Backbone as numpy.savetxt, mean C-alpha at the origin, in Angstrom:
# Nx Ny Nz CAx CAy CAz Cx Cy Cz
-21.26 -15.01 5.78 -20.77 -15.06 4.22 -21.71 -13.93 3.74
-21.12 -13.43 3.02 -21.56 -12.65 1.78 -21.86 -13.12 0.37
-22.99 -13.19 -0.10 -23.64 -14.16 -0.72 -23.77 -12.90 -2.50
-24.27 -11.53 -2.21 -24.45 -11.08 -3.46 -23.35 -11.13 -4.22
-23.91 -11.22 -5.81 -22.62 -11.25 -6.59 -22.10 -9.86 -6.89
-22.72 -8.68 -6.84 -22.72 -7.50 -6.62 -20.88 -7.22 -5.85
-21.17 -7.73 -4.94 -20.04 -7.96 -3.64 -18.53 -8.52 -4.41
-18.41 -9.55 -4.94 -17.55 -10.04 -5.89 -16.85 -9.38 -7.00
-18.13 -8.82 -7.46 -17.60 -8.00 -8.82 -16.91 -6.84 -8.66
-17.12 -6.54 -7.84 -16.85 -5.29 -7.00 -15.15 -6.21 -6.60
-15.16 -7.07 -5.64 -13.82 -7.56 -4.83 -13.12 -8.38 -5.43
-13.35 -8.95 -6.73 -12.39 -9.97 -7.41 -11.19 -9.26 -7.94
-11.90 -7.54 -8.36 -10.96 -6.74 -9.34 -9.89 -6.06 -8.65
-11.01 -6.02 -7.39 -9.75 -5.11 -6.05 -8.65 -6.10 -5.46
-8.99 -7.27 -5.41 -8.15 -8.34 -5.13 -7.05 -8.35 -5.99
-7.36 -8.31 -7.24 -6.52 -8.55 -8.50 -5.40 -7.55 -8.54
-5.98 -6.05 -8.05 -5.07 -4.80 -8.30 -4.24 -5.16 -7.26
-4.81 -5.09 -6.12 -3.60 -5.30 -4.83 -3.23 -6.30 -5.09
-2.74 -7.49 -5.42 -1.46 -8.39 -5.85 -0.78 -8.07 -6.93
-1.35 -7.38 -7.73 -0.20 -6.71 -8.95 0.69 -5.57 -8.26
0.21 -4.98 -7.47 0.91 -4.17 -6.09 1.44 -4.93 -5.60
1.35 -5.99 -4.59 2.50 -7.00 -4.25 3.21 -6.95 -4.80
3.15 -7.51 -5.87 4.37 -8.45 -6.58 5.50 -7.09 -7.36
5.00 -5.86 -6.96 5.78 -4.78 -7.41 5.19 -3.94 -8.40
4.54 -4.40 -9.02 3.90 -3.17 -9.98 3.01 -2.84 -9.30
3.66 -1.44 -9.82 2.65 0.12 -9.70 2.45 0.44 -8.79
2.47 -0.34 -7.18 2.96 0.60 -6.03 1.49 0.91 -5.08
1.23 2.18 -5.42 0.16 2.91 -5.06 -1.27 1.61 -5.37
-1.48 1.00 -6.77 -2.87 0.83 -6.74 -3.25 -0.33 -5.77
-2.67 -0.61 -4.49 -2.93 -1.19 -3.70 -4.06 -0.13 -2.84
-3.91 0.75 -3.36 -5.06 1.48 -2.50 -6.23 1.43 -2.82
-6.48 1.34 -4.56 -7.34 1.52 -4.39 -8.73 0.17 -4.42
-8.08 -1.13 -3.73 -9.00 -2.27 -3.21 -9.41 -1.94 -2.07
-9.05 -1.12 -1.01 -10.27 -0.86 0.08 -11.21 0.08 -0.80
-10.83 1.13 -1.37 -12.23 1.65 -1.77 -13.07 1.12 -3.35
-12.41 0.08 -3.55 -13.66 -0.60 -4.47 -14.45 -1.41 -3.53
-13.50 -2.23 -2.59 -14.73 -2.87 -1.95 -15.52 -2.22 -1.04
-15.41 -0.97 -1.12 -16.12 -0.29 0.10 -17.43 0.23 -0.84
-17.47 0.16 -1.95 -18.93 0.21 -2.70 -19.94 -0.77 -2.68
-19.55 -1.89 -1.80 -20.79 -2.64 -1.75 -20.39 -2.80 -0.10
-19.46 -3.03 0.49 -19.19 -2.82 2.07 -18.62 -2.09 3.25
-18.65 -1.87 4.10 -17.96 -0.83 4.98 -16.79 -0.82 4.14
-16.00 0.30 4.36 -14.65 0.28 4.53 -14.03 -0.34 5.82
-14.23 -0.39 6.90 -13.75 -0.81 8.16 -14.01 -2.63 7.54
-14.89 -2.86 7.29 -15.11 -4.24 6.73 -14.29 -4.85 5.70
-13.81 -3.78 4.69 -13.16 -4.14 3.37 -11.48 -4.20 3.87
-11.09 -3.35 4.77 -9.71 -3.53 5.13 -9.72 -4.85 6.34
-10.69 -5.36 7.13 -10.11 -6.51 7.82 -10.42 -7.86 6.88
-11.13 -7.63 5.76 -11.36 -8.76 4.74 -9.91 -9.23 3.79
-9.30 -7.59 3.67 -8.40 -7.22 2.95 -7.01 -8.09 3.43
-6.53 -7.89 4.94 -5.73 -7.82 5.66 -5.22 -9.47 5.34
-5.54 -10.24 5.89 -5.22 -11.71 5.12 -4.86 -11.89 4.21
-5.43 -11.49 3.49 -5.35 -12.15 1.63 -4.06 -10.78 1.52
-3.54 -9.82 2.16 -2.05 -9.14 2.03 -0.52 -10.24 2.29
-1.55 -10.57 3.73 -0.26 -11.25 4.02 0.00 -12.75 3.47
-0.66 -13.10 2.46 -0.68 -14.28 1.66 0.23 -14.03 0.36
-0.34 -12.93 -0.23 0.51 -11.63 -1.15 1.90 -11.92 -1.00
1.92 -11.09 0.58 3.37 -10.85 0.87 4.49 -11.68 0.75
3.82 -13.14 1.55 4.47 -14.59 1.71 5.32 -14.53 -0.18
4.04 -14.94 -0.88 4.34 -15.37 -2.35 5.49 -14.05 -2.61
5.49 -12.82 -3.14 5.98 -11.39 -3.43 7.46 -11.80 -2.57
7.51 -12.29 -1.45 8.68 -12.27 -0.98 9.51 -13.80 -1.61
9.11 -14.90 -1.57 9.34 -16.12 -2.08 9.78 -15.27 -3.53
9.42 -14.68 -4.51 9.54 -14.43 -5.45 10.80 -13.27 -5.73
11.02 -12.06 -5.01 11.85 -11.24 -4.80 13.10 -11.36 -3.96
13.06 -12.81 -3.32 14.34 -12.99 -2.26 15.24 -12.68 -2.45
16.12 -11.99 -2.16 17.08 -11.44 -2.26 17.75 -10.59 -3.18
16.30 -9.89 -3.26 16.33 -8.19 -4.38 15.80 -7.33 -3.19
16.73 -6.50 -2.44 16.29 -5.79 -1.51 17.24 -4.96 -1.00
17.09 -3.65 -0.51 17.96 -2.65 0.01 18.09 -2.70 1.15
19.06 -3.44 1.89 19.14 -3.68 3.14 19.22 -2.46 3.63
19.98 -1.52 3.70 20.47 -0.19 3.86 18.80 0.71 4.09
18.60 0.43 3.12 16.99 1.39 3.08 16.01 0.75 4.44
15.81 -0.39 4.44 15.17 -1.32 5.55 15.77 -0.83 6.48
16.41 -0.95 6.96 16.89 -0.29 8.22 16.90 0.56 8.82
16.85 1.30 8.22 16.09 2.91 8.32 14.76 3.11 8.41
14.03 2.39 7.49 12.85 2.52 7.66 12.00 1.87 8.46
11.97 0.04 8.50 11.41 -0.29 8.85 11.05 -0.28 10.50
11.91 0.22 11.59 11.41 0.80 12.64 10.88 1.59 12.76
10.75 2.65 12.14 10.13 3.83 11.90 8.54 3.17 11.90
8.44 2.20 10.55 7.22 1.59 10.35 6.24 1.15 11.34
7.03 0.22 12.17 6.32 -0.39 13.37 6.10 0.99 14.47
7.01 1.52 14.88 6.24 2.67 15.77 5.11 3.71 14.90
4.99 3.70 13.84 3.92 4.19 12.77 2.48 3.19 13.45
2.57 2.39 13.17 1.38 1.31 13.23 0.90 1.03 14.81
2.23 1.23 15.65 1.66 1.32 17.04 1.02 2.54 17.17
1.99 3.67 16.86 1.00 5.22 17.31 -0.66 4.97 16.63
-0.62 4.18 15.18 -2.56 4.03 14.90 -3.04 3.39 15.71
-2.75 2.31 16.18 -3.43 1.67 17.55 -3.96 2.31 18.36
-2.54 3.22 19.24 -2.98 3.62 19.99 -3.52 4.88 19.95
-3.78 5.49 19.30 -4.62 6.75 18.96 -6.17 6.43 17.83
-6.04 5.13 17.63 -7.33 4.46 16.90 -8.98 4.87 17.04
-8.51 5.18 18.35 -10.05 5.52 19.26 -10.42 7.29 18.80
-9.23 8.14 18.23 -9.43 9.62 18.50 -9.15 10.23 17.13
-8.35 9.37 15.97 -7.62 9.76 14.94 -9.06 9.88 13.73
-8.90 10.06 13.13 -9.73 10.68 11.95 -9.20 10.16 10.93
-10.35 8.90 10.27 -9.83 8.03 8.73 -9.63 8.79 8.06
-10.74 9.63 7.50 -10.88 10.78 6.31 -9.70 11.79 6.34
-9.75 11.79 7.64 -8.30 13.34 7.68 -7.12 12.69 6.94
-6.66 11.38 7.73 -5.44 10.86 6.64 -5.58 10.63 5.78
-6.41 10.26 5.37 -7.15 10.26 3.57 -6.48 11.52 3.09
-7.31 12.40 3.37 -6.75 13.90 2.73 -5.27 14.10 2.75
-4.69 14.08 3.89 -3.33 14.60 3.94 -2.59 13.48 3.22
-2.90 11.98 2.94 -2.01 11.53 2.26 -2.22 11.73 0.81
-3.63 11.45 0.33 -4.24 12.09 -1.01 -3.21 13.24 -1.84
-2.99 14.48 -0.90 -2.61 15.82 -1.18 -0.83 15.51 -0.95
-0.66 14.74 -0.88 0.60 14.45 -0.42 1.17 13.81 -1.63
0.56 12.55 -1.99 0.81 11.39 -3.25 0.32 12.82 -4.85
-0.51 14.08 -4.64 -0.82 14.96 -5.69 0.37 15.70 -5.77
1.02 16.24 -4.51 2.13 17.29 -4.59 3.06 16.46 -5.03
3.65 15.32 -4.48 4.70 14.62 -5.07 4.78 14.51 -6.52
3.60 13.86 -7.12 3.68 13.36 -8.78 3.61 14.92 -9.54
2.84 15.92 -8.92 3.03 17.04 -9.34 4.57 17.76 -9.68
5.31 17.61 -8.55 6.61 18.02 -8.53 7.59 17.10 -9.33
7.18 16.05 -9.41 8.35 15.12 -10.28 8.06 16.13 -11.79
6.76 15.92 -12.16 5.79 16.53 -13.69 7.38 17.82 -13.85
7.08 18.73 -12.70 7.44 19.53 -13.17 9.27 20.04 -13.01
9.70 18.90 -12.28 11.00 19.50 -11.74 12.28 17.81 -11.77
11.54 17.15 -11.03 12.14 15.79 -10.33 12.97 15.09 -11.63
11.82 15.30 -12.83 11.82 14.41 -13.63 13.06 14.28 -14.51
13.06 15.63 -14.48 14.70 16.51 -15.12 15.92 16.06 -14.91
15.75 15.27 -13.72 17.07 15.22 -12.69 17.51 13.66 -12.92
18.44 13.30 -13.46 18.87 12.11 -13.33 20.23 11.73 -12.77
20.11 12.21 -11.53 21.01 11.41 -10.61 20.27 11.14 -9.66
20.29 10.48 -8.99 19.30 9.79 -7.66 19.57 10.86 -6.46
18.36 10.58 -5.84 18.70 11.65 -4.22 19.15 11.05 -3.72
20.06 11.80 -2.95 21.17 11.27 -1.44 20.25 10.66 -0.50
20.70 9.57 0.61 19.80 9.24 1.27 20.00 10.03 2.43
18.82 10.31 3.18 18.73 10.91 4.51 17.95 10.15 5.65
18.66 9.96 6.35 18.00 9.14 8.20 16.81 10.17 8.50
17.38 11.35 8.84 15.83 11.51 9.13 14.29 11.89 8.14
14.95 11.94 7.09 13.98 11.71 5.94 13.61 9.84 6.41
14.02 9.14 6.46 13.48 7.77 5.99 13.06 7.32 7.24
13.32 7.70 8.61 12.76 7.88 9.56 11.19 8.36 9.55
11.35 9.70 9.16 9.87 9.91 8.85 8.70 9.43 8.03
9.55 9.38 6.99 8.46 8.70 6.05 8.30 7.02 6.31
8.99 6.57 6.90 8.68 5.21 6.88 7.49 5.17 8.80
7.64 6.58 9.22 6.56 5.99 10.45 5.28 6.36 9.80
5.57 7.78 8.70 3.95 7.97 8.14 3.76 6.92 7.30
4.32 5.66 6.74 3.78 4.76 5.60 3.32 3.91 6.82
3.85 3.69 8.50 3.52 2.36 9.00 1.99 2.93 9.75
1.80 4.17 10.02 0.64 5.03 10.18 -0.53 4.76 9.66
0.01 5.81 8.43 -1.24 5.53 7.27 -1.96 3.82 6.46
-0.57 2.96 6.64 -1.07 1.47 6.37 -2.27 1.42 7.37
-2.02 1.28 8.69 -2.44 1.08 9.91 -3.79 1.07 10.01
-3.90 2.65 9.87 -5.18 3.59 9.53 -6.54 2.88 8.01
-5.53 2.58 7.10 -6.65 2.61 6.08 -5.96 1.78 5.11
-4.50 0.87 4.84 -3.71 0.52 4.09 -3.75 1.49 2.88
-3.05 2.76 3.74 -2.81 3.28 2.59 -1.13 3.80 2.89
-0.41 3.34 3.26 1.06 3.67 3.10 2.32 3.42 2.20
1.04 3.39 0.96 1.82 3.09 -0.29 2.75 4.68 -0.58
1.78 5.68 -1.13 2.52 6.81 -0.86 3.80 7.38 -0.31
3.38 7.76 1.11 4.59 7.53 1.40 5.96 6.95 1.66
5.95 5.38 1.34 6.86 5.19 1.14 7.54 5.46 -0.07
6.75 5.87 -1.11 7.08 6.11 -2.47 7.87 7.48 -2.12
7.28 8.42 -1.87 8.11 9.61 -1.66 9.04 9.61 -1.25
9.25 9.23 -0.24 10.79 8.87 0.19 11.90 7.94 -0.40
10.92 6.96 -1.19 11.78 5.77 -1.83 12.45 5.67 -3.31
11.24 6.34 -4.14 11.23 6.66 -5.53 12.43 7.58 -5.76
12.52 8.63 -5.18 13.73 9.44 -5.96 14.91 8.65 -5.43
15.07 7.93 -4.95 16.42 6.96 -4.83 16.46 6.23 -6.20
16.13 6.43 -7.29 16.07 5.32 -7.93 16.79 3.91 -8.45
16.22 3.37 -7.00 16.48 2.19 -7.43 16.95 1.19 -8.12
17.15 -0.11 -9.05 16.47 -0.47 -9.82 15.08 -0.95 -9.54
14.63 -1.33 -10.87 13.06 -1.77 -10.37 13.29 -3.06 -9.43
13.71 -4.12 -10.08 13.54 -4.95 -8.83 13.91 -4.98 -7.50
15.18 -3.94 -7.51 15.29 -3.50 -6.06 14.13 -2.80 -5.33
13.82 -1.84 -6.39 12.34 -1.21 -4.93 11.46 -2.40 -4.97
11.01 -3.18 -6.23 9.79 -3.71 -5.80 10.28 -4.95 -4.50
11.16 -5.30 -4.78 11.45 -6.28 -3.37 11.68 -5.54 -2.06
12.37 -4.12 -1.94 12.12 -3.94 -0.62 10.68 -3.50 -0.53
9.87 -2.99 -1.60 8.59 -2.66 -1.12 8.33 -3.70 -0.47
8.38 -5.04 -1.11 7.80 -5.90 -0.67 8.18 -6.67 1.08
9.77 -6.49 1.13 9.83 -6.37 2.67 9.18 -5.66 4.02
9.28 -4.42 3.58 8.85 -3.23 4.27 7.44 -3.42 4.07
6.63 -4.02 3.16 5.35 -3.93 3.62 4.28 -5.37 4.29
5.48 -6.61 3.86 5.38 -7.78 4.73 5.45 -7.64 5.85
6.44 -6.85 6.74 6.67 -6.97 7.97 5.55 -6.19 8.81
5.39 -4.95 7.64 4.12 -3.93 8.53 3.07 -4.38 8.31
2.38 -5.32 7.45 1.53 -5.88 7.78 1.21 -6.84 8.45
2.22 -7.70 8.93 2.40 -8.92 10.07 2.50 -7.98 10.99
2.74 -7.27 11.89 3.15 -6.19 12.69 1.32 -5.66 12.90
0.62 -5.60 11.39 -0.64 -5.00 12.23 -1.71 -5.95 12.47
-1.16 -7.38 12.87 -2.15 -8.15 12.73 -2.84 -8.67 14.40
-1.97 -8.48 15.04 -2.20 -7.91 16.67 -3.36 -7.05 16.57
-2.97 -6.02 16.51 -3.67 -4.95 16.82 -5.44 -4.85 15.97
-4.92 -5.06 14.59 -6.07 -5.66 14.02 -7.29 -6.55 14.75
-6.22 -7.46 15.12 -7.44 -8.71 15.82 -7.68 -7.93 17.75
-7.01 -7.50 17.91 -7.36 -6.90 19.09 -8.64 -5.68 19.25
-8.74 -4.78 17.46 -9.53 -4.00 17.43 -10.92 -5.01 17.00
-11.12 -6.19 16.99 -12.16 -7.15 16.43 -12.11 -7.31 15.10
-11.19 -6.82 14.01 -10.99 -6.85 12.34 -11.49 -8.39 12.12
-11.47 -9.21 12.96 -11.30 -10.52 12.03 -12.04 -11.46 12.95
-13.75 -11.22 12.19 -14.62 -12.17 12.76 -14.87 -13.53 11.70
-15.43 -14.13 12.48 -15.32 -15.33 11.05 -15.85 -15.23 9.62
-16.93 -14.25 10.02 -17.25 -14.15 8.59 -16.70 -13.53 7.51
-15.84 -12.64 8.24 -14.74 -11.76 7.65 -13.36 -12.63 6.63
-13.30 -13.49 7.90 -12.78 -14.78 7.03 -13.02 -16.10 6.29
-14.09 -15.81 6.31 -14.33 -16.94 5.34 -14.76 -16.17 3.69
-14.99 -14.77 3.62 -14.77 -14.23 2.82 -13.37 -14.11 2.22
-12.49 -13.72 2.89 -11.30 -13.69 2.58 -10.55 -14.75 2.34
-11.09 -16.18 2.87 -10.58 -17.65 2.07 -11.28 -17.89 0.86
-12.38 -17.09 0.73 -13.25 -17.11 -0.66 -12.60 -16.45 -2.06
-12.00 -15.19 -1.23 -11.17 -14.67 -2.54 -9.96 -15.15 -2.32
-9.08 -15.47 -1.66 -7.95 -16.53 -1.58 -7.20 -16.83 -2.94
-7.89 -17.65 -3.70 -7.43 -18.08 -5.02 -6.83 -16.78 -5.93
-7.48 -15.62 -5.92 -7.22 -14.43 -7.19 -5.76 -14.39 -6.30
-5.16 -14.16 -5.40 -4.16 -14.09 -4.60 -2.69 -14.08 -5.55
-2.68 -15.47 -5.74 -1.42 -15.87 -6.13 -0.91 -15.49 -7.33
-2.38 -15.60 -8.21 -2.39 -15.36 -9.71 -1.85 -14.15 -10.11
-2.68 -13.05 -9.15 -2.33 -11.29 -9.13 -0.85 -11.11 -9.12
-0.18 -11.48 -7.98 1.16 -11.39 -7.23 1.86 -11.76 -8.35
2.07 -12.92 -8.96 3.27 -13.24 -9.88 1.90 -12.76 -11.18
1.37 -11.85 -11.35 1.55 -11.40 -12.47 2.04 -9.95 -11.95
1.83 -9.23 -11.53 2.97 -8.52 -10.81 4.32 -8.30 -11.03
4.84 -9.62 -10.87 6.39 -9.99 -10.38 6.87 -10.20 -11.87
5.59 -10.63 -12.84 6.20 -10.68 -14.19 6.05 -9.84 -15.15
5.45 -8.37 -14.62 5.32 -7.59 -15.16 6.40 -6.81 -14.86
7.16 -6.62 -13.85 8.12 -5.96 -13.26 9.45 -6.13 -13.79
9.82 -7.26 -14.21 10.77 -8.17 -14.87 10.72 -7.65 -16.59
9.75 -7.40 -16.89 9.99 -6.80 -18.45 9.93 -5.82 -18.45
9.82 -4.71 -17.71 9.35 -3.16 -18.23 10.79 -2.83 -18.01
11.66 -1.61 -18.66 12.34 -0.64 -18.69 12.44 0.02 -17.52
13.77 0.14 -16.69 13.53 1.19 -15.61 12.33 2.42 -16.07
12.37 3.23 -16.82 12.10 4.71 -17.07 11.00 4.20 -17.25
10.23 3.57 -17.94 8.87 2.77 -18.46 8.19 2.69 -16.72
8.94 1.73 -16.06 8.23 1.65 -14.82 8.07 2.35 -13.61
9.21 3.69 -13.89 9.11 4.93 -13.10 7.90 5.80 -13.24
7.74 6.06 -14.48 6.55 6.64 -15.07 5.34 6.28 -14.89
5.26 4.85 -14.88 3.30 4.21 -14.31 3.55 4.64 -12.90
4.75 4.46 -12.18 4.46 4.75 -10.54 4.20 5.85 -10.28
4.65 6.89 -10.98 4.22 8.70 -10.84 2.99 8.70 -11.41
2.77 8.24 -12.17 1.62 8.33 -12.90 0.02 7.73 -12.11
0.07 7.19 -11.50 -0.72 6.02 -10.70 -1.11 6.67 -9.21
0.06 7.76 -9.30 -0.29 8.53 -8.01 -1.48 9.51 -8.56
-1.28 10.16 -9.02 -2.20 10.84 -9.55 -3.79 10.42 -8.94
-4.17 9.60 -9.72 -5.71 9.02 -9.24 -5.98 8.67 -7.91
-4.85 8.00 -7.79 -4.74 7.29 -6.12 -4.81 8.49 -5.23
-3.97 9.22 -5.76 -4.26 10.99 -4.80 -5.70 11.71 -4.78
-6.21 11.55 -6.11 -7.12 12.03 -6.04 -8.66 11.14 -5.53
-8.54 10.13 -5.40 -9.19 9.15 -4.98 -8.92 9.13 -3.45
-8.12 9.47 -2.96 -8.06 9.31 -1.18 -8.55 10.96 -1.09
-8.16 12.02 -1.67 -8.69 12.88 -1.39 -10.07 13.46 -1.59
-10.46 12.90 -2.27 -11.84 12.87 -2.55 -12.82 12.09 -1.00
-12.39 11.19 -1.24 -12.49 10.13 0.19 -12.93 10.58 1.20
-11.50 11.19 1.65 -11.90 11.87 2.83 -12.68 13.67 3.06
-12.85 14.38 1.92 -13.50 15.34 2.21 -15.07 14.97 1.74
-15.37 13.85 1.39 -16.55 13.52 1.29 -16.92 13.13 2.21
-16.24 12.21 3.15 -16.66 11.44 4.42 -16.37 12.74 5.38
-15.87 13.83 5.13 -15.81 14.78 6.75 -17.35 15.63 6.34
-17.69 15.38 4.72 -18.56 16.46 4.97 -19.85 15.86 4.82
-20.04 14.35 4.79 -20.95 13.75 5.28 -21.64 13.52 6.64
């Protein structure tokens, strides 16, 4: 059990930001959780500690957004996400987590830049496309398994569809609730759930419901245009952070 107060100074805000995202507000701010905790512990330990907390957040968010999701979109993306998680597990010994962070970070930045210069001027929703849904669903599952970084690939496909904010939030909640549940077994097989890590998860757990319900509250009170501007804007610092961490890891 970690007793260092500096750990909790980083971990409590990290869990709160992840909870806001799990409630449907901000999406990609969940990616800040592992890097913030990694300021005081290893990224692998941070990921293992966060996953049980994220499962609890998923359950709360599923109840809060019950009935608000896009069934057709989930039918296309979820099987691909599960396949992506499986690919992450079977290649875990050979893949570079830093390389994945770089790719996801650059994708997030490119998506945000494209929106600023082009996509934000379009008023119509993008047409649905099954091959794209399968590709980005698999990419989201894979990057979620490797570093809890499934948000940007999910958003790259779903945000241009211009769902109502509540439907977007509910769809994201179901998608990542299933993806995180599927990750439990491979994380266990890889030894991520030590007794110490689970004790820390339990200590941080009270933050989960408060943060998740705050995220739900915010989504329900923000206009759709403002909601999506926030989503796109958050991709920039998150993309920069992921790319920086990846390049720093490779250089180090």
